[in-house]
N, CA, C and O atoms as CSV, one atom per row, in Angstrom:
chain,resi,resn,atom,element,x,y,z
A,1,MET,N,N,-37.353,-9.370,7.135
A,1,MET,CA,C,-36.704,-10.564,8.060
A,1,MET,C,C,-36.700,-10.196,9.220
A,1,MET,O,O,-36.339,-9.196,9.840
A,2,ASN,N,N,-37.443,-11.754,9.570
A,2,ASN,CA,C,-37.003,-12.230,11.024
A,2,ASN,C,C,-35.791,-11.324,11.727
A,2,ASN,O,O,-34.672,-11.541,11.264
A,3,PRO,N,N,-35.896,-10.229,12.905
A,3,PRO,CA,C,-34.762,-10.369,13.253
A,3,PRO,C,C,-34.259,-11.455,14.280
A,3,PRO,O,O,-33.051,-11.683,14.331
A,4,LEU,N,N,-35.088,-12.099,15.057
A,4,LEU,CA,C,-34.761,-13.055,15.887
A,4,LEU,C,C,-34.214,-13.815,14.586
A,4,LEU,O,O,-33.162,-13.178,14.637
A,5,GLY,N,N,-34.084,-14.386,13.802
A,5,GLY,CA,C,-33.310,-15.267,12.995
A,5,GLY,C,C,-32.060,-14.997,12.751
A,5,GLY,O,O,-31.295,-15.916,12.462
A,6,LYS,N,N,-31.518,-13.369,12.840
A,6,LYS,CA,C,-30.203,-13.144,12.655
A,6,LYS,C,C,-29.388,-13.335,13.522
A,6,LYS,O,O,-28.190,-13.564,13.355
A,7,SER,N,N,-30.274,-13.218,15.053
A,7,SER,CA,C,-29.665,-13.240,16.138
A,7,SER,C,C,-29.617,-14.989,16.125
A,7,SER,O,O,-28.466,-15.336,16.386
A,8,LYS,N,N,-30.178,-15.721,15.985
A,8,LYS,CA,C,-29.283,-17.022,15.923
A,8,LYS,C,C,-28.088,-17.154,14.970
A,8,LYS,O,O,-26.984,-17.571,15.321
A,9,LYS,N,N,-28.421,-16.750,13.697
A,9,LYS,CA,C,-27.025,-17.005,12.885
A,9,LYS,C,C,-25.637,-16.362,13.523
A,9,LYS,O,O,-24.542,-16.913,13.410
A,10,ALA,N,N,-25.837,-15.235,14.142
A,10,ALA,CA,C,-24.840,-15.051,15.097
A,10,ALA,C,C,-24.258,-15.280,16.148
A,10,ALA,O,O,-23.154,-14.838,16.467
A,11,MET,N,N,-25.200,-16.245,16.994
A,11,MET,CA,C,-25.229,-17.091,17.829
A,11,MET,C,C,-23.988,-17.998,16.723
A,11,MET,O,O,-22.802,-17.720,16.541
A,12,LYS,N,N,-24.521,-18.728,16.343
A,12,LYS,CA,C,-24.224,-20.072,15.666
A,12,LYS,C,C,-23.059,-19.356,15.184
A,12,LYS,O,O,-22.027,-19.843,15.645
A,13,SER,N,N,-22.917,-18.616,14.609
A,13,SER,CA,C,-21.357,-17.803,13.930
A,13,SER,C,C,-20.575,-17.717,15.311
A,13,SER,O,O,-19.522,-18.352,15.251
A,14,TRP,N,N,-20.743,-17.258,16.233
A,14,TRP,CA,C,-20.007,-16.891,17.470
A,14,TRP,C,C,-19.643,-18.280,18.380
A,14,TRP,O,O,-18.575,-18.270,18.993
A,15,PHE,N,N,-20.480,-19.419,18.469
A,15,PHE,CA,C,-20.129,-20.308,18.991
A,15,PHE,C,C,-19.160,-21.669,18.016
A,15,PHE,O,O,-18.883,-22.797,18.426
A,16,ILE,N,N,-18.879,-21.155,16.890
A,16,ILE,CA,C,-18.335,-21.829,15.369
A,16,ILE,C,C,-16.593,-21.386,16.265
A,16,ILE,O,O,-15.678,-22.008,16.804
A,17,GLY,N,N,-16.910,-20.111,15.992
A,17,GLY,CA,C,-15.833,-19.266,16.154
A,17,GLY,C,C,-15.222,-19.926,17.719
A,17,GLY,O,O,-14.259,-20.680,17.575
A,18,LEU,N,N,-15.685,-19.711,19.129
A,18,LEU,CA,C,-15.364,-20.008,19.886
A,18,LEU,C,C,-14.344,-21.518,20.225
A,18,LEU,O,O,-13.438,-21.785,21.014
A,19,PHE,N,N,-15.278,-22.450,18.862
A,19,PHE,CA,C,-14.798,-23.816,18.871
A,19,PHE,C,C,-13.725,-23.676,18.508
A,19,PHE,O,O,-12.785,-23.983,19.240
A,20,ILE,N,N,-13.485,-23.015,16.894
A,20,ILE,CA,C,-12.352,-23.426,16.245
A,20,ILE,C,C,-11.535,-22.315,17.181
A,20,ILE,O,O,-10.428,-22.128,16.676
A,21,ILE,N,N,-11.660,-21.812,17.943
A,21,ILE,CA,C,-10.538,-20.660,18.844
A,21,ILE,C,C,-9.522,-21.702,19.628
A,21,ILE,O,O,-8.297,-21.786,19.537
A,22,SER,N,N,-10.517,-22.521,20.486
A,22,SER,CA,C,-10.755,-23.227,21.725
A,22,SER,C,C,-9.704,-24.430,21.355
A,22,SER,O,O,-8.935,-24.869,22.210
A,23,LEU,N,N,-9.741,-25.090,19.572
A,23,LEU,CA,C,-8.665,-25.678,19.344
A,23,LEU,C,C,-7.577,-25.775,19.202
A,23,LEU,O,O,-6.947,-26.833,19.207
A,24,PHE,N,N,-6.978,-24.249,18.986
A,24,PHE,CA,C,-6.080,-23.818,18.464
A,24,PHE,C,C,-5.469,-23.408,20.180
A,24,PHE,O,O,-4.320,-23.059,20.452
A,25,ALA,N,N,-6.387,-23.545,20.957
A,25,ALA,CA,C,-5.783,-23.010,22.521
A,25,ALA,C,C,-5.010,-23.923,23.719
A,25,ALA,O,O,-4.222,-23.818,24.658
A,26,CYS,N,N,-6.071,-25.180,22.755
A,26,CYS,CA,C,-5.739,-25.846,23.268
A,26,CYS,C,C,-4.308,-26.928,23.172
A,26,CYS,O,O,-4.371,-27.762,22.269
A,27,ASP,N,N,-3.430,-26.938,23.784
A,27,ASP,CA,C,-2.164,-27.564,23.339
A,27,ASP,C,C,-2.064,-29.600,24.072
A,27,ASP,O,O,-1.857,-30.112,25.172
A,28,ARG,N,N,-2.321,-30.047,22.828
A,28,ARG,CA,C,-2.309,-31.231,22.970
A,28,ARG,C,C,-1.002,-31.727,22.690
A,28,ARG,O,O,-0.995,-32.724,21.968
A,29,LYS,N,N,0.306,-31.222,23.135
A,29,LYS,CA,C,0.855,-31.968,23.245
A,29,LYS,C,C,2.033,-31.291,24.817
A,29,LYS,O,O,3.258,-31.382,24.895
A,30,ALA,N,N,1.195,-30.752,25.697
A,30,ALA,CA,C,1.753,-30.473,26.806
A,30,ALA,C,C,1.447,-31.559,27.303
A,30,ALA,O,O,0.428,-32.227,27.129
A,31,GLU,N,N,2.715,-31.836,28.206
A,31,GLU,CA,C,3.401,-32.711,29.072
A,31,GLU,C,C,2.866,-32.279,30.361
A,31,GLU,O,O,2.712,-31.103,30.691
A,32,VAL,N,N,2.562,-33.421,31.144
A,32,VAL,CA,C,1.887,-33.613,32.728
A,32,VAL,C,C,3.084,-34.714,32.815
A,32,VAL,O,O,3.553,-35.646,32.160
A,33,ILE,N,N,3.285,-34.003,34.063
A,33,ILE,CA,C,4.690,-34.687,34.968
A,33,ILE,C,C,4.086,-35.100,36.424
A,33,ILE,O,O,3.729,-34.316,37.303
A,34,PRO,N,N,4.060,-36.573,36.465
A,34,PRO,CA,C,3.739,-36.971,38.012
A,34,PRO,C,C,4.290,-36.607,39.030
A,34,PRO,O,O,5.390,-36.090,38.834
A,35,ASP,N,N,3.918,-36.678,40.197
A,35,ASP,CA,C,4.706,-36.243,41.336
A,35,ASP,C,C,5.525,-37.565,41.169
A,35,ASP,O,O,6.594,-37.609,41.777
A,36,ALA,N,N,5.248,-38.372,40.611
A,36,ALA,CA,C,6.672,-39.308,40.406
A,36,ALA,C,C,8.278,-38.611,40.417
A,36,ALA,O,O,9.281,-38.794,41.107
A,37,PHE,N,N,7.991,-37.876,39.465
A,37,PHE,CA,C,9.553,-37.303,39.425
A,37,PHE,C,C,9.709,-36.925,40.494
A,37,PHE,O,O,10.503,-37.690,41.041
A,38,TYR,N,N,9.163,-35.559,41.653
A,38,TYR,CA,C,9.591,-35.622,42.353
A,38,TYR,C,C,9.714,-36.730,43.695
A,38,TYR,O,O,10.493,-36.595,44.638
A,39,ASP,N,N,9.141,-37.382,43.585
A,39,ASP,CA,C,8.968,-38.533,45.250
A,39,ASP,C,C,10.253,-39.482,44.971
A,39,ASP,O,O,10.523,-40.272,45.875
A,40,SER,N,N,11.053,-39.489,43.845
A,40,SER,CA,C,11.505,-40.461,43.107
A,40,SER,C,C,12.958,-40.080,43.101
A,40,SER,O,O,13.483,-38.999,42.834
A,41,ARG,N,N,13.719,-41.756,43.624
A,41,ARG,CA,C,15.324,-41.409,43.010
A,41,ARG,C,C,15.363,-42.263,42.308
A,41,ARG,O,O,14.814,-43.363,42.364
A,42,TRP,N,N,16.558,-41.469,40.988
A,42,TRP,CA,C,16.608,-42.205,39.956
A,42,TRP,C,C,17.897,-42.404,39.680
A,42,TRP,O,O,18.799,-41.596,39.902
A,43,GLN,N,N,18.028,-43.690,39.096
A,43,GLN,CA,C,19.345,-44.091,38.854
A,43,GLN,C,C,19.637,-44.184,37.014
A,43,GLN,O,O,18.810,-44.533,36.172
A,44,LEU,N,N,20.756,-43.845,36.831
A,44,LEU,CA,C,21.500,-43.582,35.220
A,44,LEU,C,C,21.517,-44.429,34.909
A,44,LEU,O,O,22.125,-45.187,35.665
A,45,SER,N,N,20.874,-45.160,33.494
A,45,SER,CA,C,21.182,-46.694,33.405
A,45,SER,C,C,21.719,-46.487,32.134
A,45,SER,O,O,21.980,-47.544,31.559
A,46,SER,N,N,22.028,-45.226,31.358
A,46,SER,CA,C,22.279,-45.307,29.496
A,46,SER,C,C,22.112,-43.468,28.955
A,46,SER,O,O,21.268,-42.642,29.302
A,47,THR,N,N,22.935,-43.370,28.289
A,47,THR,CA,C,23.154,-42.170,28.213
A,47,THR,C,C,23.854,-42.286,26.455
A,47,THR,O,O,24.528,-43.250,26.093
A,48,GLN,N,N,23.492,-41.022,25.493
A,48,GLN,CA,C,23.796,-40.401,24.506
A,48,GLN,C,C,24.290,-39.579,24.034
A,48,GLN,O,O,23.651,-38.529,24.102
A,49,MET,N,N,25.464,-39.517,23.396
A,49,MET,CA,C,25.463,-38.402,22.951
A,49,MET,C,C,25.362,-38.013,21.122
A,49,MET,O,O,25.705,-38.703,20.162
A,50,SER,N,N,24.780,-36.705,21.175
A,50,SER,CA,C,24.267,-36.761,19.588
A,50,SER,C,C,25.309,-37.051,18.426
A,50,SER,O,O,26.249,-36.311,18.136
A,51,GLY,N,N,24.962,-38.343,17.761
A,51,GLY,CA,C,25.721,-38.891,16.670
A,51,GLY,C,C,26.597,-40.034,16.924
A,51,GLY,O,O,27.461,-40.578,16.237
A,52,GLN,N,N,25.912,-40.353,18.678
A,52,GLN,CA,C,26.745,-41.531,19.103
A,52,GLN,C,C,25.929,-42.674,19.484
A,52,GLN,O,O,24.774,-42.430,19.832
A,53,PRO,N,N,26.263,-43.675,19.478
A,53,PRO,CA,C,25.421,-44.584,19.899
A,53,PRO,C,C,25.036,-44.729,21.299
A,53,PRO,O,O,26.041,-44.426,21.943
A,54,SER,N,N,24.291,-44.973,21.928
A,54,SER,CA,C,23.686,-45.322,23.979
A,54,SER,C,C,24.654,-46.201,24.000
A,54,SER,O,O,25.113,-47.182,23.415
A,55,ILE,N,N,24.860,-45.185,25.277
A,55,ILE,CA,C,26.263,-46.338,26.186
A,55,ILE,C,C,25.226,-46.296,27.360
A,55,ILE,O,O,24.560,-45.389,27.858
A,56,SER,N,N,25.355,-47.653,27.606
A,56,SER,CA,C,25.048,-48.628,28.816
A,56,SER,C,C,25.563,-48.072,30.192
A,56,SER,O,O,26.765,-47.848,30.329
A,57,VAL,N,N,24.423,-47.781,31.504
A,57,VAL,CA,C,26.008,-47.262,32.516
A,57,VAL,C,C,25.674,-48.372,33.425
A,57,VAL,O,O,24.639,-49.011,33.240
A,58,ASP,N,N,26.371,-48.613,34.269
A,58,ASP,CA,C,26.567,-49.665,35.627
A,58,ASP,C,C,25.820,-48.543,36.802
A,58,ASP,O,O,26.528,-47.647,37.262
A,59,PRO,N,N,24.147,-48.686,37.300
A,59,PRO,CA,C,23.213,-47.435,38.196
A,59,PRO,C,C,24.150,-47.444,39.395
A,59,PRO,O,O,24.210,-48.396,40.174
A,60,ASN,N,N,24.901,-46.303,39.508
A,60,ASN,CA,C,25.595,-46.249,40.802
A,60,ASN,C,C,25.344,-44.757,41.437
A,60,ASN,O,O,25.785,-43.771,40.846
A,61,GLY,N,N,24.460,-44.607,42.929
A,61,GLY,CA,C,24.128,-43.478,43.106
A,61,GLY,C,C,23.049,-42.962,42.593
A,61,GLY,O,O,22.698,-43.570,41.582
A,62,TYR,N,N,22.399,-42.110,42.870
A,62,TYR,CA,C,21.149,-42.030,42.331
A,62,TYR,C,C,20.817,-40.150,42.480
A,62,TYR,O,O,21.534,-39.448,43.194
A,63,LEU,N,N,19.698,-39.612,41.721
A,63,LEU,CA,C,19.346,-38.354,41.946
A,63,LEU,C,C,18.194,-38.367,42.424
A,63,LEU,O,O,17.397,-39.293,42.575
A,64,GLN,N,N,18.111,-36.795,42.768
A,64,GLN,CA,C,16.766,-36.478,43.182
A,64,GLN,C,C,16.657,-35.074,42.767
A,64,GLN,O,O,17.626,-34.315,42.742
A,65,PHE,N,N,14.938,-34.597,42.299
A,65,PHE,CA,C,14.221,-33.823,42.142
A,65,PHE,C,C,13.803,-32.929,42.903
A,65,PHE,O,O,12.767,-32.562,42.349
A,66,THR,N,N,13.934,-32.311,43.851
A,66,THR,CA,C,12.979,-32.160,45.040
A,66,THR,C,C,11.966,-30.874,44.445
A,66,THR,O,O,12.216,-30.352,43.359
A,67,ARG,N,N,10.841,-30.456,45.265
A,67,ARG,CA,C,9.502,-29.954,44.837
A,67,ARG,C,C,10.181,-28.008,45.044
A,67,ARG,O,O,9.719,-27.002,44.506
A,68,ASP,N,N,11.201,-28.109,45.869
A,68,ASP,CA,C,11.474,-26.730,45.968
A,68,ASP,C,C,12.860,-26.747,45.707
A,68,ASP,O,O,13.719,-26.437,46.533
A,69,GLY,N,N,13.209,-27.361,43.768
A,69,GLY,CA,C,13.878,-26.684,43.100
A,69,GLY,C,C,15.236,-27.347,43.144
A,69,GLY,O,O,16.086,-26.921,42.362
A,70,LYS,N,N,15.564,-28.409,44.022
A,70,LYS,CA,C,16.939,-28.918,44.497
A,70,LYS,C,C,17.374,-30.309,43.434
A,70,LYS,O,O,16.934,-31.433,43.196
A,71,ILE,N,N,18.116,-29.736,43.149
A,71,ILE,CA,C,18.771,-31.672,42.504
A,71,ILE,C,C,19.820,-32.379,43.305
A,71,ILE,O,O,21.016,-32.122,43.170
A,72,LEU,N,N,19.233,-33.509,44.363
A,72,LEU,CA,C,20.043,-33.713,45.528
A,72,LEU,C,C,20.932,-35.391,44.700
A,72,LEU,O,O,20.369,-36.273,44.052
A,73,TYR,N,N,22.014,-35.312,44.972
A,73,TYR,CA,C,23.014,-36.409,44.327
A,73,TYR,C,C,23.473,-37.332,45.793
A,73,TYR,O,O,24.358,-37.004,46.584
A,74,ASP,N,N,22.459,-38.741,45.883
A,74,ASP,CA,C,22.845,-39.632,46.943
A,74,ASP,C,C,22.200,-38.937,47.969
A,74,ASP,O,O,22.983,-38.862,48.916
A,75,GLY,N,N,21.024,-38.336,48.248
A,75,GLY,CA,C,20.799,-37.921,48.787
A,75,GLY,C,C,21.173,-36.079,49.750
A,75,GLY,O,O,20.564,-35.419,50.592
A,76,LYS,N,N,22.550,-35.906,48.944
A,76,LYS,CA,C,22.510,-34.497,49.201
A,76,LYS,C,C,22.702,-33.384,48.042
A,76,LYS,O,O,22.814,-33.212,46.828
A,77,ASP,N,N,22.646,-32.585,49.651
A,77,ASP,CA,C,22.121,-31.303,48.088
A,77,ASP,C,C,23.248,-30.627,47.996
A,77,ASP,O,O,23.048,-29.616,47.322
A,78,ASN,N,N,24.837,-30.747,48.519
A,78,ASN,CA,C,26.074,-30.563,48.024
A,78,ASN,C,C,26.851,-31.264,46.847
A,78,ASN,O,O,27.439,-32.306,47.138
A,79,SER,N,N,26.908,-30.884,45.763
A,79,SER,CA,C,27.118,-31.672,45.426
A,79,SER,C,C,28.860,-31.612,45.051
A,79,SER,O,O,29.356,-30.584,44.591
A,80,THR,N,N,29.473,-32.545,45.252
A,80,THR,CA,C,30.831,-32.525,44.971
A,80,THR,C,C,31.517,-33.036,42.734
A,80,THR,O,O,32.461,-33.234,41.969
A,81,LEU,N,N,30.667,-32.985,42.837
A,81,LEU,CA,C,30.679,-33.426,41.315
A,81,LEU,C,C,30.435,-32.393,40.319
A,81,LEU,O,O,29.411,-31.737,40.129
A,82,CYS,N,N,32.017,-32.350,39.472
A,82,CYS,CA,C,32.274,-31.287,39.080
A,82,CYS,C,C,30.590,-31.042,37.645
A,82,CYS,O,O,29.819,-31.743,36.989
A,83,CYS,N,N,30.839,-29.857,37.857
A,83,CYS,CA,C,30.045,-29.164,36.558
A,83,CYS,C,C,28.729,-30.263,36.699
A,83,CYS,O,O,28.711,-31.049,35.751
A,84,ALA,N,N,27.671,-30.463,37.657
A,84,ALA,CA,C,26.448,-31.006,38.135
A,84,ALA,C,C,25.698,-29.715,38.520
A,84,ALA,O,O,25.973,-28.976,39.466
A,85,PRO,N,N,24.580,-29.556,37.512
A,85,PRO,CA,C,23.769,-28.840,38.392
A,85,PRO,C,C,23.311,-28.925,39.740
A,85,PRO,O,O,23.708,-29.864,40.431
A,86,THR,N,N,22.576,-28.126,40.182
A,86,THR,CA,C,22.248,-27.894,41.460
A,86,THR,C,C,21.419,-27.735,41.912
A,86,THR,O,O,21.175,-28.332,42.960
A,87,ARG,N,N,20.533,-26.838,41.361
A,87,ARG,CA,C,19.080,-26.184,41.198
A,87,ARG,C,C,18.225,-25.621,39.950
A,87,ARG,O,O,18.777,-24.915,39.107
A,88,PHE,N,N,17.273,-25.856,39.890
A,88,PHE,CA,C,16.624,-26.161,38.922
A,88,PHE,C,C,14.875,-25.401,38.990
A,88,PHE,O,O,14.237,-25.704,39.998
A,89,THR,N,N,14.242,-24.566,38.066
A,89,THR,CA,C,13.403,-24.288,38.124
A,89,THR,C,C,12.726,-25.459,37.055
A,89,THR,O,O,13.417,-26.128,36.287
A,90,ARG,N,N,11.163,-25.569,37.174
A,90,ARG,CA,C,10.420,-26.502,35.940
A,90,ARG,C,C,9.250,-25.597,35.652
A,90,ARG,O,O,8.589,-24.939,36.455
A,91,SER,N,N,9.095,-25.723,33.975
A,91,SER,CA,C,7.953,-25.270,33.356
A,91,SER,C,C,7.552,-26.120,32.406
A,91,SER,O,O,8.135,-26.286,31.335
A,92,GLY,N,N,6.042,-26.967,32.949
A,92,GLY,CA,C,6.085,-28.074,32.193
A,92,GLY,C,C,7.219,-29.298,32.188
A,92,GLY,O,O,7.481,-30.022,33.149
A,93,ASN,N,N,8.015,-29.359,30.449
A,93,ASN,CA,C,8.272,-30.554,30.651
A,93,ASN,C,C,9.947,-30.409,30.761
A,93,ASN,O,O,10.762,-31.317,30.926
A,94,VAL,N,N,10.191,-28.956,30.615
A,94,VAL,CA,C,11.351,-28.228,30.914
A,94,VAL,C,C,12.300,-27.545,31.824
A,94,VAL,O,O,12.329,-26.315,31.855
A,95,LEU,N,N,13.005,-28.200,32.496
A,95,LEU,CA,C,13.921,-27.724,33.594
A,95,LEU,C,C,14.803,-27.452,32.643
A,95,LEU,O,O,15.342,-27.870,31.618
A,96,THR,N,N,14.663,-25.780,34.098
A,96,THR,CA,C,15.862,-24.928,34.043
A,96,THR,C,C,16.851,-25.022,34.954
A,96,THR,O,O,16.657,-25.088,36.168
A,97,TYR,N,N,18.002,-25.031,34.371
A,97,TYR,CA,C,19.314,-25.223,35.380
A,97,TYR,C,C,19.626,-24.176,35.696
A,97,TYR,O,O,19.945,-23.415,34.782
A,98,THR,N,N,19.693,-23.520,37.500
A,98,THR,CA,C,19.620,-22.258,37.748
A,98,THR,C,C,21.049,-22.291,38.502
A,98,THR,O,O,21.777,-21.298,38.480
A,99,GLU,N,N,21.383,-23.376,39.112
A,99,GLU,CA,C,23.066,-23.299,39.343
A,99,GLU,C,C,23.504,-24.544,39.615
A,99,GLU,O,O,22.975,-25.574,40.033
A,100,THR,N,N,24.872,-24.139,39.198
A,100,THR,CA,C,25.883,-25.690,38.814
A,100,THR,C,C,26.716,-25.539,39.120
A,100,THR,O,O,27.020,-24.360,38.938
A,101,VAL,N,N,27.679,-26.252,39.706
A,101,VAL,CA,C,28.777,-26.301,40.800
A,101,VAL,C,C,29.918,-26.554,39.372
A,101,VAL,O,O,30.209,-27.451,38.581
A,102,SER,N,N,30.197,-25.502,39.591
A,102,SER,CA,C,31.730,-25.457,38.844
A,102,SER,C,C,33.678,-25.418,39.277
A,102,SER,O,O,34.101,-24.667,40.156
A,103,CYS,N,N,34.072,-25.817,38.934
A,103,CYS,CA,C,35.437,-26.618,39.378
A,103,CYS,C,C,36.474,-25.755,39.178
A,103,CYS,O,O,36.475,-25.283,38.041
A,104,PRO,N,N,37.440,-25.352,39.957
A,104,PRO,CA,C,38.497,-24.587,39.810
A,104,PRO,C,C,39.755,-25.037,38.657
A,104,PRO,O,O,40.629,-24.247,38.301
A,105,HIS,N,N,39.630,-26.625,38.112
A,105,HIS,CA,C,40.730,-27.110,37.309
A,105,HIS,C,C,39.620,-27.865,36.408
A,105,HIS,O,O,40.015,-28.925,35.922
A,106,VAL,N,N,38.117,-27.433,36.069
A,106,VAL,CA,C,37.339,-28.356,35.079
A,106,VAL,C,C,37.249,-27.068,33.870
A,106,VAL,O,O,36.971,-25.984,34.382
A,107,ASP,N,N,37.363,-27.048,32.980
A,107,ASP,CA,C,36.548,-26.452,32.355
A,107,ASP,C,C,35.072,-27.041,31.827
A,107,ASP,O,O,35.152,-27.924,30.972
A,108,CYS,N,N,33.823,-26.663,32.225
A,108,CYS,CA,C,32.944,-26.959,32.524
A,108,CYS,C,C,31.951,-26.469,30.871
A,108,CYS,O,O,32.033,-25.307,30.472
A,109,LEU,N,N,31.238,-27.339,30.224
A,109,LEU,CA,C,30.299,-26.791,29.190
A,109,LEU,C,C,29.126,-27.403,30.214
A,109,LEU,O,O,29.062,-28.462,30.840
A,110,PHE,N,N,28.485,-26.586,30.133
A,110,PHE,CA,C,27.099,-26.173,31.120
A,110,PHE,C,C,26.295,-26.133,30.617
A,110,PHE,O,O,26.173,-25.203,29.820
A,111,ALA,N,N,25.288,-27.061,30.750
A,111,ALA,CA,C,23.649,-27.150,29.376
A,111,ALA,C,C,23.321,-26.148,31.147
A,111,ALA,O,O,23.776,-26.265,32.285
A,112,SER,N,N,21.915,-24.869,30.223
A,112,SER,CA,C,21.420,-24.402,31.108
A,112,SER,C,C,19.937,-24.644,31.114
A,112,SER,O,O,19.232,-23.809,31.680
A,113,SER,N,N,19.246,-25.951,30.408
A,113,SER,CA,C,18.652,-26.499,30.773
A,113,SER,C,C,18.188,-28.103,29.569
A,113,SER,O,O,18.785,-28.439,28.546
A,114,GLY,N,N,16.854,-28.829,30.270
A,114,GLY,CA,C,17.233,-30.061,29.418
A,114,GLY,C,C,15.452,-29.970,29.740
A,114,GLY,O,O,14.641,-29.276,30.353
A,115,LYS,N,N,15.522,-31.291,28.785
A,115,LYS,CA,C,13.982,-31.306,28.452
A,115,LYS,C,C,13.301,-32.767,28.973
A,115,LYS,O,O,14.020,-33.757,28.833
A,116,ILE,N,N,12.336,-32.908,29.399
A,116,ILE,CA,C,11.738,-34.120,30.180
A,116,ILE,C,C,10.856,-34.898,28.438
A,116,ILE,O,O,9.827,-34.474,27.912
A,117,VAL,N,N,11.779,-36.141,27.933
A,117,VAL,CA,C,11.200,-36.688,26.761
A,117,VAL,C,C,10.207,-37.544,27.377
A,117,VAL,O,O,9.365,-38.016,26.613
A,118,SER,N,N,10.148,-37.791,28.406
A,118,SER,CA,C,9.762,-39.120,29.064
A,118,SER,C,C,9.322,-39.318,30.469
A,118,SER,O,O,9.931,-38.491,31.148
A,119,ILE,N,N,8.438,-40.133,31.308
A,119,ILE,CA,C,8.779,-40.286,32.435
A,119,ILE,C,C,7.306,-41.776,32.377
A,119,ILE,O,O,6.347,-41.961,31.628
A,120,ASP,N,N,7.759,-42.384,33.358
A,120,ASP,CA,C,7.033,-43.346,33.908
A,120,ASP,C,C,7.983,-44.429,34.720
A,120,ASP,O,O,8.473,-43.933,35.735
A,121,THR,N,N,8.368,-45.912,34.461
A,121,THR,CA,C,8.495,-46.284,35.484
A,121,THR,C,C,10.484,-45.737,34.911
A,121,THR,O,O,11.435,-46.187,35.552
A,122,ASN,N,N,10.685,-44.843,33.776
A,122,ASN,CA,C,11.778,-44.361,33.195
A,122,ASN,C,C,12.008,-43.135,32.814
A,122,ASN,O,O,11.544,-42.828,31.716
A,123,LEU,N,N,12.514,-42.443,33.322
A,123,LEU,CA,C,12.654,-41.136,33.304
A,123,LEU,C,C,13.771,-41.290,32.438
A,123,LEU,O,O,14.727,-42.054,32.575
A,124,THR,N,N,13.364,-39.875,30.863
A,124,THR,CA,C,14.446,-39.532,29.994
A,124,THR,C,C,14.490,-38.208,29.922
A,124,THR,O,O,13.459,-37.538,29.870
A,125,ILE,N,N,15.504,-37.770,29.913
A,125,ILE,CA,C,16.051,-36.042,29.909
A,125,ILE,C,C,17.146,-35.650,28.911
A,125,ILE,O,O,18.365,-35.655,29.079
A,126,GLU,N,N,16.376,-35.286,27.755
A,126,GLU,CA,C,17.249,-34.809,26.766
A,126,GLU,C,C,18.258,-33.603,27.104
A,126,GLU,O,O,17.465,-32.743,27.487
A,127,THR,N,N,19.689,-32.968,27.197
A,127,THR,CA,C,19.744,-31.731,27.917
A,127,THR,C,C,20.948,-31.037,26.261
A,127,THR,O,O,21.914,-31.576,25.721
A,128,THR,N,N,20.464,-30.112,26.060
A,128,THR,CA,C,21.061,-29.371,25.458
A,128,THR,C,C,22.544,-28.563,25.089
A,128,THR,O,O,22.208,-27.846,24.147
A,129,PHE,N,N,23.315,-28.429,25.224
A,129,PHE,CA,C,24.591,-27.658,25.467
A,129,PHE,C,C,25.121,-26.415,24.468
A,129,PHE,O,O,25.644,-25.344,24.778
A,130,THR,N,N,24.725,-27.069,22.913
A,130,THR,CA,C,25.154,-26.230,22.031
A,130,THR,C,C,24.166,-26.374,20.529
A,130,THR,O,O,24.636,-27.397,20.032
A,131,PRO,N,N,23.429,-26.044,19.894
A,131,PRO,CA,C,22.738,-26.627,19.261
A,131,PRO,C,C,23.252,-28.009,18.324
A,131,PRO,O,O,22.381,-28.677,17.767
A,132,ASP,N,N,24.196,-28.256,18.236
A,132,ASP,CA,C,24.448,-28.782,17.429
A,132,ASP,C,C,25.173,-30.054,18.720
A,132,ASP,O,O,25.303,-31.062,18.026
A,133,MET,N,N,25.517,-30.312,19.740
A,133,MET,CA,C,25.015,-31.008,20.695
A,133,MET,C,C,24.360,-30.825,21.969
A,133,MET,O,O,24.265,-29.933,22.813
A,134,LYS,N,N,23.844,-32.284,21.749
A,134,LYS,CA,C,23.122,-32.209,23.001
A,134,LYS,C,C,23.005,-34.391,23.611
A,134,LYS,O,O,23.472,-35.327,22.962
A,135,ARG,N,N,22.489,-34.457,24.533
A,135,ARG,CA,C,23.030,-35.377,25.758
A,135,ARG,C,C,21.259,-35.988,25.840
A,135,ARG,O,O,20.181,-35.447,26.088
A,136,ILE,N,N,21.674,-37.307,25.503
A,136,ILE,CA,C,19.860,-38.001,26.243
A,136,ILE,C,C,20.461,-39.209,27.470
A,136,ILE,O,O,21.250,-40.152,27.525
A,137,ASP,N,N,19.741,-38.645,28.136
A,137,ASP,CA,C,19.952,-39.349,29.396
A,137,ASP,C,C,18.763,-39.982,29.842
A,137,ASP,O,O,17.722,-39.342,29.987
A,138,THR,N,N,18.894,-41.794,30.178
A,138,THR,CA,C,17.652,-42.742,30.450
A,138,THR,C,C,18.227,-42.827,32.102
A,138,THR,O,O,19.409,-43.073,32.342
A,139,TYR,N,N,17.245,-42.594,33.143
A,139,TYR,CA,C,17.164,-43.057,34.513
A,139,TYR,C,C,16.788,-43.820,34.404
A,139,TYR,O,O,16.428,-44.104,33.262
A,140,ILE,N,N,16.520,-44.947,35.687
A,140,ILE,CA,C,15.695,-46.002,36.121
A,140,ILE,C,C,15.573,-45.817,37.388
A,140,ILE,O,O,16.366,-45.145,38.048
A,141,LEU,N,N,14.553,-46.404,37.851
A,141,LEU,CA,C,13.685,-45.847,39.169
A,141,LEU,C,C,15.097,-46.698,40.499
A,141,LEU,O,O,15.366,-47.897,40.429
A,142,ALA,N,N,15.584,-46.003,41.266
A,142,ALA,CA,C,16.695,-46.535,42.341
A,142,ALA,C,C,15.628,-47.693,43.492
A,142,ALA,O,O,14.714,-47.299,44.216
A,143,LYS,N,N,15.957,-48.684,43.391
A,143,LYS,CA,C,15.705,-49.324,44.437
A,143,LYS,C,C,15.890,-49.560,46.103
A,143,LYS,O,O,15.314,-50.492,46.662
């Protein structure tokens, strides 16, 4: 048998194996978050708790996510909103809240993270408080 024939067969098998591995290595669901996430002011337009209908909200105030991990409320980095997250880290489409405002007379149900479900002219974030309790907030671009 021709030794060169074995080499071609081995090379073909190697390329097929590499191709199959590359198919599984690519995460087709990976979210690419545009710069608009950081550069925009977002106003809450609707919210929905698990098992409840969506509620429209009159846009009042705005929030911003900064590149250095702050969440600004109406342009301020010190929130007076009880239970509101003020700092975050982002990995892909997951926001991990690292600091939250606690208030002495309020029993807060803190969420440790949120998932960016979609982003274009609207921003939709799904926040999980417990396995059975989630909230979906939809924001519009502030004018």
